[in-house]
N, C-alpha and C positions, 0 to 999 in steps of 0.2 A: 093302671093309675099313672105309670111313668109317662105314657103318651098324653094323658090329660094334663099333667104338670108341664109338659113341653109345649102344649098347644098354645098357651098364652104367650110364651116367650117367642115362639116361632112367628106368631102374628105380629108381635111388636118388632121383631127383627126384619120381617119382610117389609113392613112400612118404612123402616129406617134405611134398609139397604137397596130397595128397589130403584129409587131415584139415582143413587150413585152408580149402580150397575148399568142402568140405562145410559147414564151420562158417559160412562167409560166406553160402552159400545159405540155411541154416537161420536165421541171424540176420536176413537180409533179409526172409524170410517172417514171422518173429516180430515184427520192427519194424513191418511193415505191419499186422499184427493189433493190436499194442499201441497204435500211433498212432491207428488207427481207433477203438479202444475209448475212448481219451482224448478224441478229437474228438467222439465221440458224446455226451459229457457224462454218461456212466453213473456217474461218481464225482466227488465234490466234495473229496475228501481230497487235500491237497498231497503227502503222502507216497506215496499210491497213484499219483497222477499222475506223480510222479518215477520211481517204480519201473517203471511201465508205459510212460511216454512218453519219459523221458530216459535212464534207465539202459541199455535195450537199444540206443539210438542210440550212447551212449558206447562200449558193447562193440563195436558194428559198426565204428565209426571206429577203435577200438584194433586190431581185427582187420585192417582195411585197412593200418594202419601196420605191424603185425606181418608181413603178407604182403610188403610192400615190403622190410622188413628180411630176411625169409627169402630173397627173390629175390637180394638183394645178397650175403648170406652164402653162398648156393648157388653163385653165380658165382665168388666168391673160393675157396670150399672145394674145388670140383671141379677148378679149375685148379691150385691149390697142392698139394693132396694127390695129385691124379691125375698130375701131371707133375713136381712139385718135391719131393713128400714121399715116403713109403714106397712108394706105388704107382708112383712114377716109375721105380724100378728095374725093375719088370716091364714097364711101358709102353714103355720105350726099348730093351728087348730084342726087341720085336716088329719085324718087317720093314715098318715104317711110317715115313714121313717126319715131320719136325717140322711141316710144313705140314698134314698130315692130323690130327695131334694137336690143333693149334690150331683147325683148322676144326671138329673134332668137339666140342670144348669150347664154342666160340662158338655153333655151331648149337644145341646142347642148351640153352645159357643163353638164347638167343633164343626157343626154343620155350616154355620155362617163363615167360619174361618176358611174351610175348604172351598165352599161355594165362591167366596170372594177371590181366592187364589185362582180358581178355574176361570172366573169372569175376567180377571186381569190377564190371564194367558190368552183367552179367546179374543180380548180386545187387541192384543198384539197380533194375533193371527188375522183378525179382520183388517187391521192396518196394512199388513203385507198383502192380503188378498186384494184390497182396493188399489194399493200402490202398483202391484204387478199382477193384473188379472190373469187367471188361468182358466182354461175351459176344463170340463170334467174329463174329457178324453186324455188331456195331458196329465192330470192327476192320476187317473187310472193307469196310464202307461208308466208313470213314475213308480207306483206301487208294484206293478208287474216286474219292472226292472229290478227293484229292490228285492222282491221275492226270488227272482232268478239268481241274483248275486248271492243271496244268503244260502240258496240251495247248493251253489258251487263252493262257496266259502262259509260254511256254517259257523256260528258262534261257538267258542269253546264250551265244553261241558261246565255247567255251574254258573254261567254268566246270567242266565235268567233268574236263578236263585238269588244271586247277589242283588240284582235289580229289585226283585220282590222284597228282599230283606230291607233294602234301602227305603223303599216306599213305606213299609211297615214301621221302620225306625222313625221316619219323618212324622208319620201320623201319631205315633206314641209320644215322641218328643213334644209335639204341639199340645197334646192332651196333658202331658206333665207340666208344661209351662202354664196352662190354664189352672191346673190344680195348685201350682205354686202361688199364683195370684190369689186364689181362694184362701189358701192357708195364711198368706200375709194379711189379707183383709180381716180374716177371723181373729188373728193375733192382735191386730190393731184395734179391733172392736172390744178387746178386753180392757183397754184404757178408758178412763172416765171422761176424758176430753182430748181434743186434738187427735181423734181416731184416724183420720186420713194420714196425718204425718207419721203416726206410729205404724200404720200399715205399710207406708213407703219405706220406713226404716227397717221393718221386718223383712220386706222383700229384698232390700239391698243386703241386709245381714245374711239372709239365707243364700243369696247368690254368691256373696263373698265366701261364706263357709264352704259351699260346694266347690267353688273355684280353688280354694286352698287345698281341699281334700284331693281333687283331681290332679292338681299340679304336683302335690306330694306323691301321689301314686305313680304319675308319669315319671317323676324323677327317680323313683325306686326302680321302675321297669326299664329305664334307659340304661341301667347298669347291667342288664341281662341281655344276652344275645338273642333270645327268642323274640321279644317284642320288636327288635330291629328287623328281624326276618319277617315277622308278621306284618309289619307296615311297609315292607318293600314290595310293592305290587306295581304292575304296569299294564296299561291297556292302550293299544294303538293299532292303526290300520295302514298298510302300505300296499304296493303293487303285488306283493306275494300273499296277501291275505291278512287275517287277524293275528295279532301277537299279544297274548295275555300271559302275565306272570303272576302267580300267587292268588288265583281266584278263590281257592279253598281257604287260604289264609285271610283274604279280605272278607269272605263270608263269616269266618270265625270272629273277626274283629267287629263286624256289624252286629253279629249275634250277641257278643259281650256287651256292646253298646245298648242293645235292646234290653238285655237283662238289667243293666244298671239303671236305665230309664224307668223300667218297671218297678225297681226297688224304690227309686225316688218318688214315683207317682203313688206307690202304696203308702209310703210315709206321709206324703202330703194329704192323701185322702183320709187316712185315719186320724191325722192331727186335726184336720178341718171337722171331721165328724165328731171327734171328742169335744171340741169347743162348742159346736152347735148343740150337742146333746147334753153337755154337763155344765157349760159355762156361759150359755146364751143369756144376754142381757139386752132386751129391746127398749130399755128406757132411754 
């Protein structure tokens, strides 16, 4: 049933994001060509240099910003319209729990958030590939050289674990941010009018509350020597190899961060579920 709930939102998202994803890829390639043209010195005109070298980059950055806004609007729109708007009447007649509804919206939002980030990264890679074309043999040789170097100078134990933890933390933090938006929208929906403004105030209030709590915790921890040692880590590379200090401590720090994000996410999830289950008002 979860897959069926996600199916409609996925179709809607693909229609929304496909054009902007294609636009990012095209602008990435165009920027690579135009920048290469300007760097080649084929023109001395300032206007031509602006049109070919600066304007496409401005458009690319604008499209990056637009995609970020599209992601935020999609997250808000699909949750509000799908569960609290006109579509909510149909959704809550289905034999599905509020938990499944929230999970489907959150998973769909995560899919498009991660996909958009990957497309943004690939557009940058495409820009560089067009700007400085490389043949496959050069790329293969570069990977072989990197592999040989790592065999001679292996990464310190635990580095891979830190990287994996950081990726997990990033994904969890993104999911928690989405759940915070859902909670704020649900709280705002409890108002009889001006629900959008109340939702915004709820989001700001939640953010300020957690900021005060975290700042207070950090102020308490700074008086202790352990957190100072915990945060004192270093990662660098020179002619003698890798130099890493505090890998285990860094892993512990990220692990604590993951735990805190999970606690926040759990609170947001159950708060949203409670409102949808017990205080829902679709009038």
